N, C-alpha and C positions, 0 to 999 in steps of 0.2 A: 504494500500500500504506500503510494507516494503522498507526501504531504508537503505543503509549502511552509516556509518559515517566514513569519511576518515580523516586520520591524515595528518599533514602538508607535510611531504615528498612526499606522494602520490599525494596530491593536486598540489604541485609544478611541479611534473612530468607531470601530466595531462594538466596543464595550460601552461607549458613551460615558466614559469616565475621564477625569483629569489625570495628568501625570502623577501628581502627589497622591491622589486617591488610589490609583493603580498600584503604586509601590507600597502604599499602606496595606492594601489588600494582600499583597505578596507577603509582607511581614506578619500579617495576621493569619496566614495560611488559607486565605480565601481565593488565591489565584496562584497558578504555577510559577515557579522561578524561571527566569529566562535561560535559554541555551546559548552557549558561545558559538558564534559563527565566524569569528576572526579575533585578532588581537584586542581590538577595542570595539567589537560589535556583538550585539546579542539580538535575539529574536525569540518568538514563541511559535510553536507548531500550530498551524491554522486550525487543525481539528480540535486541539485543546481549547482554544479560544471559543470556538463554536459550542463545544460540549459544556463549558462552564456557563456560557450565555443561556443555553437551553435549560440548564439546571436552575438558574435564577428565574427564567420565565416560567418554569414548571412549579415554582414556589418552594424549592428545596430549602430546608433549614440551614442555618450556619453550620451546624454539625455535619449535615449531609454534604455540604459543599466542601468542607475540610476533608472529609473522607474521599470525595471525588478527586480533590487536588492530590492527596497522597497516592491514590490509585493511578492517576495520570502520570505523575512523576515516577512512580515505580515501573509503569509500563514502558517508559523511556529506556530504562535499564534492561528490561527483559523482552521487549516487544520487537526486537530486531530479528526478522526472519532470516534464517540461514547462517547465523553465527553460533558457534559452539556445537557440541554434540547433542544428539537427541536426549541422552541421559541428563545432561546439564539442564536442558529446557524443561524436562519433567520435574527436576528438583526445585526449580525456582517457584516460589510461592509468593503471592501477594501479601505484603505486610500492612495490615490494618491495625489500628489501635484496639487493644483488647477491651471488651466490655461496652464498646460503642454500638448503639443500635441506629437504625435509619429513621427513628422517630424524632419529632421536634422536641 
């Protein structure tokens, strides 16, 4: 699956948030951290931006959005098809906080 990496101005337009609110959301665990695309350049996978917007539109709670952020960031590490052995891919498990439910 190919995905685009969006730079900050595009992400802010899609999200409808200011730069300071965007980075505040990242610090609070309400949005994914950027990925490095160069020495001094970062961006966000387009599918993550859209999934987080969809979660907000669907009325997900803050707790649910934090879990989604953890899931998306973990998928970055494990979701690359074709890397590693089949055994390694089977051993990788999603790390979610223990005891958290998807309820408000």
